[in-house]
N, C-alpha and C positions, 0 to 999 in steps of 0.2 A: 314321657314316663313309661317305663317298662311294664308291660302287662303280665299278669299272672295267668299262665296258660294251662293250669292244672284242670280247668273246666272248659268244656266246649258245649254249646247249645245249638238249637235249631237255626240260629241266625247265620251259621257258618257258610251256608250255601247261597246267601243273599249277595247282591251286588252293591247295595247302598253302603257307602263308607260309614254312615252313621250306624246302621245296623251291624256292620262288621266290627265297629268299635266295641260293641257289646257281645260279640260272639263268644268271648271267653270269660264272661261274667259267671259266677256261680249260680246266678239266677237262671233258671231253665226257660229262657225266652223262647217264644214262638213268633214267627212272622204272622201278620194278619192273614187268616185263611181257614179253610175247612178243618184241617187237622186240629187246630186249637179249639175251634167251635165244638167239634165232636167231643173232645176231651172234657170241655166245660159242661156240656149237657150230660154226658155219660156219668161223670163223677159229681154232678150237681154242685159245681164250684163257681164262685164269682170270677170274673175276668179282671185282672189288674192290667190296665192299658196305659202305657207310657209313650207319649208322643214328643218328639224333639227333632233336632237336625244337627248336622255335623259341626257347624261353626258356633253352636250355642254354648256359651261359657258355663251357665248354670246347669246345663245338661251334663257337662263334664264333672262339675262339682258333685251333683247328685249321684252320678255313677261311682265316683271315687268313695264318697261317704257311705252310700247305701247299697248300690248294686254290686259292689265288690266286697261288701261286708257279708261274711259267710253266715252269721247268725240271722241277719235280715233276709238273706237269700233263702235260708232254710224255711223261714216262716212263709215267704211268698210261694215257694215251691210246694209246701204242704197244703196250704189253704186256698191258693188261687191258681188260675192259669195265666201266667204272665205273657203279655203280648207287647212287642216293640213295633212302633211305626215311625217311619221317616216322613215328617209332614210335607216335605218337598216332593216326595213321590206320591203321596196320597192327600192332596188338599181337600178332598171330599170328606174324609174321616176327620181331618183337622178341623174343618168348619163345623161339622155336626157336634163333635165332642167339646170344642171350644164354646159353643153355644150352651152346652150343659154346664161347663165350668163357670161361665159368666152368670148363669141363672142361679147356681148354687152359692158361689162365693162373691160375686160382684166384680171380680177382676180376673184377668186371664194372662197367659204367657207360657213360656217354655222353660223347662220341661213341663209338659202337661201331664197331670196325674189323674186318671179317671178309673172308677170302679163300675163294672158293668154286670148285669145279669147274664146268664148263659144265652139269652135271646138278644144280647148286644145292646140292651137299654141301660143308659147310665143312671146311677142312683147317688153317687157322691163324686166330688172331684176338687182339684186345686192345681197348684203349680209346683214350685220347689218346696220340698219338705226336708228339713235337716234330719239327721238320723235320730237325734234325741231332742227333747224339748229345748228350744232356745230361740232367740230373736222374737219372742212373743208368738212363735209358731209351735204347733203340736209336733212332736217328733214322729218321723215316719214309722219307726218300729212300734210305737204305741198306737198309731193310727191303724196299721194293718192288723194288729192283734185285736183291737176293738171291733173292727169290721168283721173279722173272722168269727168273733164271739157272737155278734149280732146275727150273722148269716147262719150259724149253727143252731140258733134258737128259732124254732118253727114259728113262734108268734111274732117275733121281731122281723123274721125273714118275710112274713106276709106283709108287714108294713113297708119293708124295703121294696118289694115288688109293686106295691100300690104306688109308692113314691116314684118308682121308675116309670110307670105308665103315665103319671102326671107330668113328669119331666120330659118325657118323649113328646107329649102334646105341646108343651111350652116350646120345645126346640122346633117343632113343626111350624108353629105360628111365627116364631122369630125368624126362621130361615126361608120361609116361602110365602107368607102372607104380605099383602101390600096395604099401606095405610089408606084410609078412605079419603077421597077428595071431593070438593064441590063439583057439581055437574057442569058449572060454567068454567072451570079451570082449564086453561089453555097453555100451550107451549109458546110463551111469549117472552119478550125482553125483560119483563119484571122479575122472572126467575134469576136471570143473570145479574141484574142490579141488586137483588136481595143477597145473592152469594157474595158479591163484592163487599157489601156492607157488613156481612157477617165476618168476612176475612179481615176487614179493617178494624172491626171491634176487638178481635182477638190478636191483633198484630203487636209484636214487641218492637216498639219504635226506637229502642236502643241497640238491640242485638239482632233484630230480624227474626223471622220465623213467626209461628202462630200458636205457640204454647209456651209453658214453662218447661222446666226440666222433667224428664229427659226430652231432648229435642231431636226429632227425626227430620231428614231432608224433605221439605214439602214440595216435591216436584210438580204434583198436580196443581197445587195452588199457584205456583209460579207460572205454569203454562196457562192457566185460566186468566191470571191477571195480565199477562202479556197480550192475550186476546182481547181482554177488556180495554186495555190501553189502545190497542190498534183500532178498535171499532168506536170507542167513545172519546178518546183523547184524555181520559181521566189521569191526571199526572200523579195522583197518590198511588194508583195501581203500579205505575212504573217505579215510583220511589220504594214501595214495599218489595218489589222484585230486586232492585239493585242492592238495597241494604242487605237483604237475606243472602243473595248470591255472594256478595263481598265478605260478609261475616263468616259464612260457612267455609269459604275458601281460606280465609286468613286464620281460622282456628285450627285446632288439632284434628278436627274432622277430616281434613285433607292431608293426604300423604305428600308432603312437599318434596320428597326425593323421587319417588317412582310414579307419582300421579295416582288418581283414583281416590274415592271417598270411603271412609269407614261407615259403619252401619248407622250410628247415631251418637249424639253427645249426651253424656250423663248430666251435664250442667246446662244452664240456660245461655251461656256465652260461647258455645261451640268449642270450648277449650279441650276437655278430656273426653275422648271418644270411647265407645265400646268398639274394640279394634277389629272386629270381623269385617271383611269386605265382601259385598254381595254383588253378583253380576247384575241383578235387576236394578239396584240402586244406581250403579254407575251408568247403565244404559239410559235410564231416565234423566239423570243429571247431565249427561253429555248433551242430550237434546235441549234441555232448558238453557244451558249455557250457550249453545249454538243459536237458539232463538233470541236470547238476550243480546248476543253479538249482532244479529241482524237488525234488531230494533235500535240499539244504542251506538253501534260501531266501535265499542270498546274492545281493543285487541286482547286485553286480559281475558275476556270471556272466551274468545276463540282459542287462545293458548291453553286454557284449562280444559276445554273440550278435547283438544288435540292430545293433551297429556293423559286424559282418561283413556282415549283410544290406544295410546302408546302402552299404557299399563296393561290393558286387556290383551292386546296383541302379543306382548312380551311374556306375560305371566299366566294368562287365563285362556289360552287357545291351544287346542291340540293339533296334531299334524293333519287331521281330516278337515280342519277348519271349524269344528264345533267349539263352543265356549263352555268352560267349566263353571261350576255353580258358585262356590264360595272359597274364600281363604279364612282360616280360623282366626279367632282373637288370640289364641294361646300359642306359645312356642316354649319348649322346654318346661311345660307345665305352668307357665307364668303368663298372665294376661298382658298383652301389649309389649312384651319384653323385646320382641324383634324390632320395634319401632322407636325405642327409647335410647337416649344418649346421656352419658355423664360428661360434664364439661371437661374433665381431665382427658377423656378419650379424644375430644376434638383437638386439644393441645398437641397430643401425640401424633394424630393423623394429619393435622393441617399446619402445625406451627402456631405459636401464640398470636401472631399478628392476624392471620386469616381466621383463626378460631375466635378472636375477639370481634372481628367484623361480623362473622356469621352469628355469633351469640347475641350480639346487639340486635341484629335484624330479626332473629327467630326466638328471642326472649329466653335464652338459656342462662341458667344460674349455677354457681358452684353447689348450692344447697338443693338444687332441683326447683322446678317451676310449677309443681302441682302437688296436692295433698292426696294421700291414699292410705287406707289401713294396711295395705300389703307391704310387708317389710322389704320385698325385692324392688319396690318402687322408690326406696330412699335415695335421694340425690339424683334421681333420674329426671330427664327433661323430655317434654313433648315439643316438637317443632310447631310454633305458631307465630303469627305476625301481629305485633302491636305497634310497630315502628313505621312511621312514614318514610318511604324510600327516599323521597326528595330531601327531607330534613336530614336524614342520616348521611346522604351523599354530601350535603353541604358541610356537615360536621367533620366528615372525613376528607374534605377538600377534593372530592371526586365529582365527576358528572354522574347523573343518574344512570346513563348508559354504561359507564365504566363500572359502577357499582353492580348493576345487574349482570354484566359479564363476569365479574368476580364471583358473585353469588352462584351463578350458573356453574362455573368451574368447580366451586366447592361442593355444590350439590352432587355433581357427577362423581367426585372423589368419595364422598360419603356413601353414595349409592353403591359404588363398587365394594366398599368396605362392608356395607350392610348385607350385600348379597352373599357374603362369605359366612354369615351367621346361619344358624339352623332356622329355616323358614317355618312359618306357621303351617299347620296341616291344611291340605288342599282337598276339598270335596270335588273330585273330578268327574262326577256324573253330569250328563248332559240333559238339561230339561228343555223340552220343546218351547214352552211359552217364554222362558227367560232368554233362550237363544233368539227368539223372534224379536224381543225387545232390543237386543243388541244389533240385530240385522237392521231394524228400523233406524237405530241411532247411527250406525255406520253409513247407511244410505243417505241420511241427512248430512252426515259429516262430509261425504263426498260432494254433495251438492253445494254446501256452504264453503268448505275449505279447499275443494278442488284437488284432493289427493287421491290418485288412482288406487292406491293400496287399500283405502277404505272400501271402495266399491268392490275390489277383488275379494276382500275378506268377507263382505256381506254376501256376495254371490256364492262363495265357497261354502259358507255356513248354510245358506238356503238350499244349495244342492245336496248337502249332507242331510238336512231335514227331509227333503223330498225323497231321497234314496234310502235312508236308513231307518226312518221313523214310520215304516209301513210294514204290516205283516204280509204274508203271501196272499191273503184274501183281501188286502187293501185297507185293513183297519189302521187308522192313524194312531200313533203311539206317543207317550209322554216322556219316557226315560230311556237313556242309553248309557251303558257303562260296560267296559271289558268285552266289547263285541256283542253285547246283548241289548235288544230293545224290548221294552215291556210296558205294561199298563195302558189300557185304552186312554186316548187323549180326552181331556176335559174341555169344556167350553172355552176356557181361557187359552188353551193350546191352539184351538181353532181360530179364535178371534184375533189373538196376537199375531199368529202366523199369517193370516189373511192380510192384516194391516202391514206386516213387514214385506209381504210380496208386492203389495201395491206401492209401498215406499220404494222398494227395489226397482220396480218398473219405472217409477217416476224419476229415478236417479240415472239409470243406464239405458232405459227404453228398450230392453229386451222383452218383447211382448209375451214370451213364454211365462214370465212371472205373473203377468196380469191374468192370463188365462188359467194358470194354476190357482190364483186367488179366487177366480170365479168358480172353479170346480170345488175347491174346499168350502166355499160359501154354500153351495148346494148341499154338500154333506152336512155342514153345520146346521142348516135349517132342517134337514131330514132327521137328524139325530137329536137335536136339543130343543127345537121350537115347540112350545105348548100353545096350540091355537086358542083354546078356551080362555087362557089367562093372558094371551098376547105377550109372552115372555120366553126367554131361553132359560132352561135349567142348566145347572153345572154338569149334570151327569146324564147318561142315557142307559138303555137297557143292557149295555155291556158292563156296566158298573153294578155289581151285586153286593148282597149282604149289607145294605144301607137301611137304617131305620126310618130315614126321611129322605126326600129329594129336595135339594137346596138350590137357591139361586143367590148369586152374589151381586147385590145392587150397589153397595158402598165401595168406595176406594179403600184399600189397605196399603200395605207396602208396595203393592202393584195396582195398576188401574182396574176399575170395575170391569169384569168381562162383559157385562151387559152394555156398559158405555162404549167399549171398544167395538162390540158387535154392531151397535147402532151406527157408530162412525163408519165402519167399513161398508155397511149397507148403503149409507148415504153417498159415500165416495164412488162405489161401484154403480149406483144408480146414475150418477153424473157421467162416469166414464163410459158405461155400456148401455145407458138408457134402459134401465130395468125398473119400470114403474112399480112392479111388485115389491122391489127392495125398498123403495121410498115409502110405500104404504106400510110395510112391516116395521120399518124404523120408526115411523110416526106412532104406530100403535104401541110399539115397545116403549118408547119414551113417555107416551101418555099413561101407560100402566105404572110408570115410576114417578108420576107427578107428586104423589103424596110424600114420598121421600124427599124430593127436591124442594117442596114447599116447606117441609117441617125443619130440615137441618141441611141447608144447601151446601155448607162447606164439607160435608161428608160424601157428596155425590158429584164432585167436580168433573169427572170424566163424562158422566151423563149430561151434565150441563154444557160441556164443550160440544157434545153432539147436538144439543138443542141449539147452540150457537150456529151450527151448520144450517139449521132451518131458519133461524131468525135473521141472520145476515147472509144474503144470497152469495153462494160461493162463486169465485171466478173460474171459468173454464178456459184454459190456456192451451192452444194448439200451436206447436212449432213445426214448421216444414223446412226441409233443406237436407243437404248432405250431412250425415251424422257427425263426422269428424272435421267438417269444414270450419274454417275460422269464423265465418259470418254466423254459422249456427251456434258455435261455442259462445260467441259474444251475446247472442240473444238469451241463451240459457244462463249465462253468468248474470245477466241483468235480472232474470226471474229469481235466481237463487240469492241474489244480494239483498232482496227485500223480504221482510217478514209478511207473508200473505197467508194467514192461518187457515182460511177456508177457501181452498182452491184444489182443483185437479189439473193435471198437466199430461198431455200426450204428445207423441212425436210421430211424424211421417216423413219418410223420404219418398217423394212422388215418383222417383225414378227406379225404386227397388221393385223386384219382380212381383212381390205379393202386396203391393201398395193398394190395389183395388180390394183385395180380400180383407186387408187390415182396416181399410176405411169402412167396410161393411160391418165389421165386428166392433169397431170403436166409432160410433156414428158421428161424433162431433169432429172427426177428422175428414169426413166426407166433403169433397169439394174444395179442400184446402190445397193451395198450390204456392209456388214461389212467386216472388214479385220481381219481374224483369230478370229472372235467373238467380236472384238472391234469396237467401233464407228469409222466411217471413214468420211473424207471430200474429195469432188471432186471439183476441181476448173477448169472451162473451160473459154475460151475466143476466140472469132472469130471462133467458131465451132471446136476448138481444145482443148482437155482436157489433163491436166497433170495427172501423176500417182496419185492414191488415197493415202492419208496419214492418219495416226491415231494419230500422235503426234501434240500438239499445236504448237511447235516450227517449225515443217516442214510446217504446214499450214500458219503460219505467214510469212515464207520465200516465199511461193507461192503467198501471197497477196501483196508483195512489188510492 
């Protein structure tokens, strides 16, 4: 949609695509910063804070309806200091003010709409507001007029300021306090059993997943249940995983032409997605499909993971190797329009015979296959699978392989045709933590699928983060776009990056990544660790103008930074024999016991770190020539098995720095070849089995 460029505001000098989308609104937006704060204090005006992100559909709607409305803009400009924030750039602000919105309204989401005092304390908030009263919602125009009237009245303003102080205290308690636990509470297996039971109680045994509509991809739950199945043999855990993975893939959540998953399904059957595509979702889903492939041997899961990587490398990667953030839900101003098909289009592109085969498999109809209030969705179809391939092949008198070859050929034709359409908007900013998630996924992809390009892509992205996401004085940073790096990194940036560097080391065994992980861990502890509370906070003293200091214990769309921090401490303890890391991880996890006891399904990343303590990890050392065939076969054996709690290191005893490497990675010390052949050493609980040189013997030890 063409923008009205009669107006330009203070966002014009920002790099965030989301902020730049609003740079020509008649609302006189400011970015979060001192200039806006000084204006609010000097003029004694409340702040109108709007938080969103570039791929947010309802953010676009509110912009069109309200922020491009000159009458509404005039009211905002006269009575408020308007500030726009990209939640992906500033997760600290998003978490603080989302807590306020939840406390005020009981629900949250984006766009986030918050009203603050000049001292940055929230006093009222919500999400999307229509311009006028409708949908049972107060109109935005009426809301801002009412708030401006209350602020102008000295008596009611005093009440507002009092409410703001109370709300700030509520936020502080919600975002930093820990629930009390019994003195006898311990980090034991009962926590993991309780989490499995909670997941089973909420499981949808018809369509998979663990909620009703809307349904989000439950990557953490799947990872947790795969670990539960591995350690306990509980068949229902694997059943929940398989059904969920199958139904998510078969539905409209999955892009059946280019690969990759959309953000979530608006219905409980995974049919109609919200069409934005997020880097972090696809990174996490690639990993769980890889893990499910290792557990089940089902080639479908390996193919899906590979298609996710194909999508990311083709559409979401820049020339420097960094990964972009999101693709929008909208194109041409219409949600999902890029991904939809009319049956008549297929007849023209494919011919009637192939169009009929494709339509039967992917459930396309002349009248369209989903309902929507949007007129532009009329007669449109989402690709989804409700047909059994074997049954359809028999009906068509084809083999299943022939049918798949036919469908694959058709998908390629349609992808080429679709790529000629106007693509959805791309948020091409680089976010450190999200890139780290994809580095981890590609590292795992290389291990399991043995494609060198995955390792090369992971190493290129890691090199980018290490080179570009640092200031001259060494500060680690969060955001990169248009040649500019900015914003001090948060705990999640550190924790996810450390994990990705460990994963990268365990994939290609370039020790520089392991030692980079160790260095970042030292920084993470120095900047974020709070000794009195035995926890990491999200921010450090480089993050200013925050009314509270928060910690993120629960999982959201991305894993709990505290859970990932605990994991990397435990893994580095095993790899580098850092007992202080073990102690810190134990204290951190124990400080979170109250959360895990009360609502385990919300804290699965933390619980998976607990599993690293409950089930002793396997320490695997491989020695040999790095690219020799016997070494490769041992590594292939390791990677063919799902061994969730393990660390792996490699040593070529003949390399020049072998002695130095053995001293830095102690469990490599004393490891040599067997009669000149590559060898594997498997240890557990400080006890080692006899070294082996055959893949079959190694697989037996990994059971």
